[in-house]
N, C-alpha and C positions, 0 to 999 in steps of 0.2 A: 061714864065711870061714876059710881056712887060710893062715897065714903061716909060711914056713919060715925057719929061721935066727934070728938075733937073740938077744935075751935072754929071750924068752917061755918060761916054764916052768923057768927056771934060777934057782939061788940063789947064783951065783958073785959073791962080793962085789967082786971086781976089775972085773967087767963092770958091776955096779951103780954103783960109784964112777966108772968111766970114762964112763958115761952121765949120771950126775947132777952131777958136779963142774962141767963146763962150763955145764950148764944153770943150776945155782944161781948161778954167777958172773954170767951174763948177766941172770938174774932179779934179782939183788941190785942191779945197776946200774940196771935198769929201775925198781925200786921206789924208788929215790932220787927219782924224779919226784914220787911222792906226798909225800915230805918237803918237797921244794921248793915244791909247791903249798900245803902246809899252812903253811909259813913265809910265803909270799906273802899268805896270808889272815889273818895275825896281827892286823891292825888290826880286821877284822870279828869275829874270834873274841874279841878283848878287849871290843869293844862289846856283842856278843851272846854272853856267856859260856856260855849254855846250849848253844850249838852245839858248843863244845869238849867238853862233856859227851857229846854225841851221837856225835862222831867215832869213838871206839873201837868202839862197838857197831855203828855203820853199816858200817864197813869189815870188822869181824870177822864179822858175820852174813852179809854178802854172800859172803865166802870160805867160810864154813861151808856155805851153800846149794850153792855150786859143788862143794865137796868131797863132799857127800852124793850129788849127781847123778853126779859122776865115779866115785865108788866103786860106785854101782849099775851104771853103764855098763861099767866095767872088769870087774866080776863077771860080767855078762851076756856079755861078749866071751870071758872065760875059760871059761865054761860052754858057749859055742857057741849061745846062745839069742838072739842078735841079729846083725843085719847092717846096722843103721841104715836100715831100710826105713821111708819116711814113712807107710806103711800100718800099721805096728806100733802097736797100741793101747797096749801096755805102755810104749813110749817116750813117747807122748803123756800117759799117766797119770803117769809120772815128772815130766814137764815141768809138768803141771798141779799136782802135789803141791808142787813147788818154788815155783811162783808163789803157791799158796795159803799156804804157810808164810811166804813173803816178805810177803804182804799182812798176815798176822797179826802177824808179828814187828815190822814197821815201823810198824804201827798202835800196838802196845804201846809201842814206842820213843817215839812221839809223845806218848802219854799220860803216860809216865814223865817225859819231858823237860818237858812242860807243867806237871806237878806240881812238878818241881824249879825250873822257871822262876818259878812262882807263889810257892813257899815261900822259895826262896833268893834269887832275883833280882828279886822284886817284880812278876812278870808282864810283863817287858820285851817279850817276843815274842808271847806268847799262843798258845792252842791251835790255832787255824785255820792260821796260817802254819807252825807246827811240824808239823802233820799233813800239810800240802801238801809241805813240804820232805822229810819223812821218807818219804812214800809215793812221790813222784816219784823221789827219789834211790834209794830202796830197790828199787822195781820196775825201775828202769833197771839197777841193779847186778845184780839177779836175772836179767834178760834177758842181760846180758853174761856172767854166770856160766854160764848155760845154753849159750850159744853156744861159750864157750871150753871147757866141759866136753866137749861133743861133739867139738870140733875137736882138743883135746888127746888125748882117748881114742882117737878114730879115727886120728889122725895117728901116735900112738905105736904103735898096733897095726899099722898099715900099714908102718911103718918097722922092725918086728920088735923094738921095744923094749917091755918090759913096762909097760903103762899104770899099773900100781900104783906104779911108780917115778917117773913123770913127771907124772901128771895133777894131783895135789894141789898140788905146788909151782907149776906153771904157772898153774892156776886161781886159787889164793889170791893170788899175786903180781899177776897181771893185774887181779883184782878190787880188790886194795888200791889200785893206781894209778888205775884208772878210777873206783873208788868214791870216792876222795878228790877227784878232779877234778870228778866229777859233783856230789857233795855240796856242795863249795865253790861251784861254778857255780850250782846251783839255789838255794842259800842266798842268794847275792848277788842273784840275779834276784828272788826272792820278797821279800827285805827291802829291795830298791832300793839296794843298797850298791855 
């Protein structure tokens, strides 16, 4: 894939700032939704305090998974080794790796949260519900991270904007927002809140 013009291959700080500043402003406004969602769930987080312990890891790990995939895709675009062909086995291997990492990380999160729940909070929630909340939320966030990693990388490249400048902020902010909404929603559903 050859894209002419734009900021691909340049290190012009003015162009990078011109591309990034409006994007970061819009993303900052969007991420406020995550904070509003968190504030709206204050009562549930007070009753089930272990959920508040899970929030930072849940949101952060989803963004990290998206960042990993975005970085790999961006590198492949720069090297000219991908065109987002659905028959590309390497792309599917990258997706499978992100999903496997997500399953591992979010299972570990549930185990750690269950230990904290038992030791600190007296086992209010229990392992089963925490595992369900963590895996459903985490795998959903991983799928969103995958979709937005592909969309942000491909979209940036097609617009002639260096994906290295745009993909990580887009993916991490979108995953923060959707991660928070999904986590609170799944938690409320599982705990009957």
